[in-house]
Structure formats: C-alpha cells, structure tokens
C-alpha positions as YAML, in Angstrom:
chain: A
units: angstrom
residues:
- id: 1
  name: MET
  ca: [-0.34, -0.06, -0.32]
- id: 2
  name: SER
  ca: [2.66, 2.67, 1.17]
- id: 3
  name: GLY
  ca: [4.61, 1.56, -2.75]
- id: 4
  name: LEU
  ca: [1.40, 2.56, -4.33]
- id: 5
  name: PHE
  ca: [1.52, 6.37, -2.40]
- id: 6
  name: LEU
  ca: [4.57, 6.83, -3.07]
- id: 7
  name: LEU
  ca: [4.16, 5.91, -6.78]
- id: 8
  name: SER
  ca: [1.66, 8.28, -6.91]
- id: 9
  name: LEU
  ca: [3.56, 10.82, -5.33]
- id: 10
  name: VAL
  ca: [6.52, 10.73, -7.53]
- id: 11
  name: GLY
  ca: [3.90, 10.96, -10.52]
- id: 12
  name: CYS
  ca: [2.82, 14.97, -8.94]
- id: 13
  name: ALA
  ca: [6.45, 15.73, -9.03]
- id: 14
  name: THR
  ca: [7.24, 15.60, -12.79]
- id: 15
  name: THR
  ca: [6.69, 18.70, -14.15]
- id: 16
  name: PRO
  ca: [3.60, 19.53, -16.75]
- id: 17
  name: LYS
  ca: [4.34, 19.84, -20.17]
- id: 18
  name: SER
  ca: [3.90, 23.48, -21.27]
- id: 19
  name: LEU
  ca: [1.29, 24.13, -23.76]
- id: 20
  name: TYR
  ca: [3.60, 27.13, -25.34]
- id: 21
  name: SER
  ca: [7.36, 26.94, -26.37]
- id: 22
  name: TRP
  ca: [8.62, 30.09, -25.01]
- id: 23
  name: GLY
  ca: [11.67, 30.78, -26.06]
- id: 24
  name: GLU
  ca: [13.44, 34.05, -26.08]
- id: 25
  name: PHE
  ca: [10.14, 36.37, -26.09]
- id: 26
  name: PRO
  ca: [10.29, 36.64, -21.70]
- id: 27
  name: GLN
  ca: [13.61, 37.78, -21.96]
- id: 28
  name: GLN
  ca: [13.21, 39.66, -25.52]
- id: 29
  name: THR
  ca: [10.36, 41.76, -23.68]
- id: 30
  name: TYR
  ca: [11.84, 42.37, -20.80]
- id: 31
  name: LEU
  ca: [15.19, 43.73, -22.68]
- id: 32
  name: ALA
  ca: [12.73, 45.77, -24.81]
- id: 33
  name: LEU
  ca: [10.81, 47.23, -22.16]
- id: 34
  name: SER
  ca: [13.90, 48.01, -19.60]
- id: 35
  name: LEU
  ca: [16.74, 48.06, -21.58]
- id: 36
  name: PRO
  ca: [15.92, 48.83, -24.58]
- id: 37
  name: GLU
  ca: [19.52, 50.09, -25.72]
- id: 38
  name: LYS
  ca: [20.51, 45.87, -24.99]
- id: 39
  name: ALA
  ca: [17.50, 44.33, -27.74]
- id: 40
  name: THR
  ca: [17.35, 45.99, -30.80]
- id: 41
  name: PRO
  ca: [14.69, 45.65, -32.85]
- id: 42
  name: GLN
  ca: [16.92, 43.42, -35.20]
- id: 43
  name: ASP
  ca: [17.82, 41.00, -32.65]
- id: 44
  name: GLN
  ca: [14.83, 40.85, -31.59]
- id: 45
  name: VAL
  ca: [12.95, 40.18, -34.47]
- id: 46
  name: LEU
  ca: [15.62, 37.38, -35.43]
- id: 47
  name: LYS
  ca: [15.66, 35.60, -32.19]
- id: 48
  name: LEU
  ca: [11.85, 35.24, -32.27]
- id: 49
  name: GLU
  ca: [11.17, 33.92, -35.63]
- id: 50
  name: LYS
  ca: [13.97, 31.27, -34.85]
- id: 51
  name: ASP
  ca: [11.52, 30.89, -31.52]
- id: 52
  name: ILE
  ca: [8.65, 30.07, -33.83]
- id: 53
  name: GLU
  ca: [10.53, 27.82, -36.33]
- id: 54
  name: ARG
  ca: [11.21, 26.02, -33.86]
- id: 55
  name: ALA
  ca: [7.51, 25.56, -32.07]
- id: 56
  name: LYS
  ca: [6.04, 24.84, -34.71]
- id: 57
  name: ALA
  ca: [8.91, 22.17, -35.42]
- id: 58
  name: LYS
  ca: [7.97, 20.68, -32.33]
- id: 59
  name: ASN
  ca: [4.34, 21.03, -32.64]
- id: 60
  name: LEU
  ca: [3.65, 24.29, -29.69]
- id: 61
  name: ALA
  ca: [1.82, 26.98, -29.88]
- id: 62
  name: VAL
  ca: [3.85, 30.44, -30.21]
- id: 63
  name: PRO
  ca: [2.80, 32.21, -27.16]
- id: 64
  name: PRO
  ca: [-0.40, 35.15, -26.85]
- id: 65
  name: GLY
  ca: [1.38, 38.34, -27.61]
- id: 66
  name: MET
  ca: [4.67, 37.06, -29.01]
- id: 67
  name: TYR
  ca: [2.75, 37.66, -33.13]
- id: 68
  name: ALA
  ca: [2.53, 41.40, -31.64]
- id: 69
  name: HIS
  ca: [5.15, 41.84, -30.27]
- id: 70
  name: LEU
  ca: [7.36, 41.22, -33.38]
- id: 71
  name: GLY
  ca: [4.38, 43.20, -35.41]
- id: 72
  name: LEU
  ca: [5.84, 45.91, -33.52]
- id: 73
  name: GLN
  ca: [9.14, 45.23, -33.81]
- id: 74
  name: TYR
  ca: [8.52, 45.21, -37.58]
- id: 75
  name: LEU
  ca: [7.35, 48.53, -37.11]
- id: 76
  name: ASN
  ca: [10.20, 50.04, -35.21]
- id: 77
  name: MET
  ca: [12.38, 48.49, -38.52]
- id: 78
  name: ASN
  ca: [9.27, 50.59, -40.37]
- id: 79
  name: ASP
  ca: [8.69, 47.79, -41.92]
- id: 80
  name: THR
  ca: [4.87, 48.39, -42.07]
- id: 81
  name: PRO
  ca: [3.08, 45.28, -43.82]
- id: 82
  name: ARG
  ca: [5.30, 42.43, -42.31]
- id: 83
  name: ALA
  ca: [3.81, 44.93, -38.97]
- id: 84
  name: ILE
  ca: [0.48, 44.24, -40.33]
- id: 85
  name: GLN
  ca: [0.97, 40.80, -41.55]
- id: 86
  name: TYR
  ca: [2.12, 40.08, -37.24]
- id: 87
  name: PHE
  ca: [-1.13, 41.81, -36.12]
- id: 88
  name: GLU
  ca: [-3.28, 40.14, -38.40]
- id: 89
  name: LEU
  ca: [-1.56, 36.89, -36.85]
- id: 90
  name: GLU
  ca: [-1.83, 37.79, -33.78]
- id: 91
  name: ARG
  ca: [-5.65, 38.59, -34.05]
- id: 92
  name: GLN
  ca: [-6.22, 34.82, -35.72]
- id: 93
  name: VAL
  ca: [-4.57, 32.83, -33.48]
- id: 94
  name: TYR
  ca: [-5.74, 34.55, -30.02]
- id: 95
  name: PRO
  ca: [-9.08, 36.17, -31.42]
- id: 96
  name: GLU
  ca: [-9.30, 38.07, -26.95]
- id: 97
  name: SER
  ca: [-6.24, 40.56, -28.62]
- id: 98
  name: THR
  ca: [-9.07, 41.26, -31.85]
- id: 99
  name: VAL
  ca: [-10.17, 44.88, -29.86]
- id: 100
  name: LEU
  ca: [-6.06, 45.56, -29.40]
- id: 101
  name: MET
  ca: [-5.13, 44.46, -32.43]
- id: 102
  name: ASP
  ca: [-7.52, 46.54, -34.29]
- id: 103
  name: ARG
  ca: [-6.88, 49.65, -32.95]
- id: 104
  name: LEU
  ca: [-3.30, 48.90, -33.11]
- id: 105
  name: LEU
  ca: [-4.26, 48.29, -37.28]
- id: 106
  name: LYS
  ca: [-7.10, 51.44, -37.43]
- id: 107
  name: LYS
  ca: [-3.88, 53.70, -35.70]
- id: 108
  name: MET
  ca: [-1.35, 52.36, -38.57]
- id: 109
  name: THR
  ca: [-3.55, 52.31, -41.24]
- id: 110
  name: GLY
  ca: [-5.97, 55.38, -40.76]
- id: 111
  name: GLN
  ca: [-9.21, 53.54, -42.06]
- id: 112
  name: SER
  ca: [-11.36, 50.61, -40.30]
- id: 113
  name: VAL
  ca: [-10.32, 47.00, -40.29]
- id: 114
  name: ALA
  ca: [-12.06, 44.26, -41.67]
- id: 115
  name: GLY
  ca: [-14.35, 42.57, -39.68]
- id: 116
  name: ALA
  ca: [-13.94, 45.53, -36.99]
- id: 117
  name: LYS
  ca: [-17.20, 46.83, -34.92]
- id: 118
  name: LYS
  ca: [-18.19, 49.75, -34.79]
...
C-alpha cells in the first residue's frame, strides 16, 4: 500500500509540459521594455522568428503576444507591411486580442479594419 502512495507522489512531482514554446520571448520582452539598448528590433526579430520555427517544429503553440511583439519590432524597423501581417496573425490565433490589434491596425492605416465592430 505504501508503494502505491509513493508512486502517486512521484507522479505529482513531474513538471507538466507547457502548451506554449516560450523560447526567448520573455527575455526579449523584458529587454525591450527595460533595457532597449540591449535588444535592437533587428536582434529581437531574428531571435523570435527562430523561436517560432522551433515551436512549429515541436508542434507547440506560439505564446500569446509573441506575434504582436514581432509586429511592434517590425514597426520599429519601418516595415509596416510585416507589422500588419503579424498584428493580423496575433488577432487570428488569439481572438481575445482582436480589440487591441484592431486599434493598432486602425491607427497604422487610418482606416477601419475588416471585421472590426463599430
């Protein structure tokens, strides 16, 4: 009986697998907000796009906010089409971000966004 109890405790001690592949996203977000001189938009784009490729290879989801963060980095690099692409991808993958992404897209384009509610 005690062996079964110990076995159940061992099962509880294992770390659950994450739904998301976080990669360098938390660190890059921290650097972008607190030490921007240590995380140029170009560096962040390279690292985060590699993280997305790794996540897809492992069949894991990209965490909420990563596509939006990439969009902001492309916007900082004056690559508006790529920024729009990632904002729309964030909205598509995480519908709860629709209001924020629509506001960003509307501000960028000066037009109403397709599918946005009035």
